[in-house]
C-alpha positions in Angstrom: 48.2 129.4 -95.1 45.8 127.3 -97.2 45.8 127.8 -101.0 42.3 128.6 -102.4 42.4 125.5 -104.6 43.4 123.0 -101.9 41.7 119.6 -101.7 39.6 120.7 -98.8 38.2 123.7 -100.6 37.4 121.7 -103.7 35.6 119.0 -101.7 33.6 121.5 -99.7 32.7 123.5 -102.8 30.4 120.5 -103.9 28.3 120.7 -100.7 27.2 124.3 -101.4 24.8 123.5 -104.3 23.3 120.5 -102.4 22.7 122.7 -99.3 21.2 125.4 -101.4 18.8 122.9 -103.1 17.7 121.6 -99.7 17.0 125.1 -98.3 14.9 125.9 -101.4 12.9 122.7 -101.1 12.3 123.3 -97.4 10.7 126.7 -98.2 8.5 125.7 -101.2 5.5 124.6 -99.2 5.6 125.7 -95.6 3.0 124.1 -93.4 -0.1 126.2 -92.9 -1.7 126.4 -89.5 -5.1 124.7 -89.4 -7.8 126.6 -87.5 -11.1 125.0 -86.4 -14.1 126.1 -88.5 -17.5 127.2 -87.3 -20.8 127.7 -89.1 -20.9 128.4 -92.8 -21.0 131.2 -95.3 -24.5 131.6 -96.7 -24.3 133.0 -100.3 -27.4 134.8 -101.2 -25.9 136.3 -104.3 -23.1 134.8 -106.5 -21.5 138.3 -106.7 -20.0 137.5 -103.2 -17.7 135.1 -105.0 -15.8 138.1 -106.4 -14.6 139.0 -102.9 -15.0 135.8 -100.9 -13.4 132.6 -102.2 -16.0 129.9 -103.0 -14.2 127.5 -100.7 -13.8 130.0 -97.8 -14.8 128.9 -94.3 -15.3 130.8 -91.1 -12.3 130.0 -88.9 -11.8 130.4 -85.2 -8.5 132.1 -85.0 -8.5 133.0 -81.2 -10.5 132.3 -78.1 -10.6 133.2 -74.4 -11.2 136.9 -74.7 -13.3 138.7 -72.0 -14.3 141.2 -74.6 -13.6 141.8 -78.3 -15.1 143.6 -81.3 -16.7 141.9 -84.2 -19.4 142.4 -86.8 -22.7 143.8 -85.7 -26.0 142.9 -87.4 -28.6 145.7 -87.4 -31.9 144.0 -87.9 -33.9 147.1 -88.7 -31.6 148.0 -91.6 -30.7 144.4 -92.5 -27.1 145.5 -92.4 -23.8 144.1 -91.2 -21.4 146.6 -89.7 
């Protein structure tokens, strides 16, 4: 039976803080996936900046669908649904 203060335990005890620091550093800035952008956001009123970041871009996050839903522009009402 190994005593809890044996040489092996004392030596291994020093690896734990180093391993913990490495794990924390690895999770600080995880890589973000880059999506291709398309078009631009036309800002007709600066009030849009309250809900859409000034640096926002329209990103293509998926392709290859036969059918999908998305925004619908109604010309007569000048509205986006």
